[in-house]
C-alpha positions as CSV (number, residue, x, y, z in Angstrom):
1,X,-53.5,101.9,50.2
2,X,-49.9,102.8,51.0
3,X,-47.4,103.6,48.2
4,X,-43.9,102.8,49.3
5,X,-41.9,104.0,46.2
6,X,-41.6,103.6,42.5
7,X,-39.2,101.9,40.1
8,X,-38.5,103.2,36.6
9,X,-38.7,100.6,33.9
10,X,-35.9,100.9,31.3
11,X,-35.8,98.6,28.2
12,X,-32.2,98.3,26.9
13,X,-30.7,96.6,23.9
14,X,-27.6,95.3,25.8
15,X,-28.0,94.7,29.5
16,X,-24.2,94.1,30.0
17,X,-23.4,97.5,28.6
18,X,-26.1,99.3,30.5
19,X,-25.6,97.8,34.0
20,X,-22.2,99.5,34.8
21,X,-23.6,102.9,33.9
22,X,-26.7,102.5,36.2
23,X,-24.6,100.9,39.0
24,X,-22.5,104.1,39.0
25,X,-25.5,106.4,38.6
26,X,-27.4,104.7,41.5
27,X,-24.4,103.9,43.6
28,X,-25.2,100.2,44.1
29,X,-24.8,96.7,42.6
30,X,-27.4,95.2,40.3
31,X,-29.6,92.4,41.4
32,X,-30.2,90.1,38.4
33,X,-32.9,87.7,37.5
34,X,-34.7,86.4,34.5
35,X,-38.4,86.3,33.9
36,X,-40.3,85.0,30.8
37,X,-37.2,85.2,28.6
38,X,-36.3,88.7,29.7
39,X,-33.1,89.4,31.5
40,X,-33.6,91.9,34.3
41,X,-31.2,94.0,36.5
42,X,-32.6,95.9,39.5
43,X,-30.4,98.8,40.5
44,X,-31.7,101.4,42.9
45,X,-34.9,102.8,41.5
46,X,-34.1,101.5,38.0
47,X,-35.4,98.2,36.5
48,X,-33.4,97.4,33.4
49,X,-34.9,94.8,31.0
50,X,-33.4,93.2,27.9
51,X,-34.8,90.4,25.8
52,X,-36.8,89.5,22.7
53,X,-38.6,92.4,21.1
54,X,-42.0,90.6,21.4
55,X,-41.6,90.6,25.2
56,X,-40.2,94.1,25.5
57,X,-43.1,95.5,23.4
58,X,-45.5,94.4,26.1
59,X,-43.2,95.6,29.0
60,X,-42.9,99.1,27.4
61,X,-46.6,99.6,27.8
62,X,-46.2,99.7,31.6
63,X,-45.0,103.1,32.7
64,X,-43.5,102.2,36.1
65,X,-43.6,99.7,38.9
66,X,-45.1,101.1,42.1
67,X,-44.3,99.4,45.4
68,X,-47.3,99.1,47.8
69,X,-47.8,97.6,51.2
70,X,-50.6,95.3,50.0
71,X,-51.6,94.4,46.5
72,X,-55.1,93.1,47.4
73,X,-55.9,96.4,49.1
74,X,-54.4,98.3,46.1
75,X,-56.7,96.4,43.7
76,X,-59.7,97.4,45.7
77,X,-58.8,101.0,45.9
78,X,-57.9,101.2,42.2
79,X,-61.2,99.6,41.2
80,X,-63.1,102.1,43.5
81,X,-61.3,105.0,41.8
82,X,-62.2,103.8,38.3
83,X,-59.1,101.9,37.3
84,X,-59.3,98.4,35.8
85,X,-57.1,95.6,37.0
86,X,-56.0,93.8,33.8
87,X,-53.7,91.2,35.3
88,X,-53.3,89.8,38.8
89,X,-52.9,89.9,41.6
90,X,-50.3,87.1,41.0
91,X,-47.5,85.6,43.0
92,X,-44.0,86.5,41.7
93,X,-40.5,85.6,43.0
94,X,-40.4,88.7,45.1
95,X,-44.0,89.0,46.3
96,X,-47.3,89.7,44.5
97,X,-48.2,92.1,41.6
98,X,-51.0,93.3,39.5
99,X,-51.2,95.4,36.3
100,X,-53.8,98.2,36.3
101,X,-55.1,100.5,33.5
102,X,-55.8,103.9,35.0
103,X,-58.8,106.0,33.7
104,X,-56.4,108.2,31.8
105,X,-55.0,105.3,29.8
106,X,-51.8,104.9,31.8
107,X,-50.7,101.3,32.7
108,X,-48.8,100.6,35.9
109,X,-47.6,97.5,37.7
110,X,-48.2,97.5,41.5
111,X,-46.1,95.1,43.6
112,X,-45.7,94.1,47.2
113,X,-43.1,92.0,49.0
114,X,-45.6,89.6,50.6
115,X,-45.1,86.1,49.5
């Protein structure tokens, strides 16, 4: 399993107010999309999310998104190490992902760019 990087997940009340700050902080432009009623802006290592509280409540439980080379291989390694895959692997607009519960109780999303 190869980890390529991590993205910090930040839930914000007002995406339009938050984006300029994070664009200046990260030195780049936001890539925007919507998923499941949640508006998202990806800026550098930050993933800003804004939307209905019922959706954000679930998203807040995921500590970070970890980019990996291959989600299928990641699922196998995580399982061997005692983690539990609780969702996925699933296809997403940018590749595939899964959600895993680590033995310590932490929850992470793992994503690859393979479509």
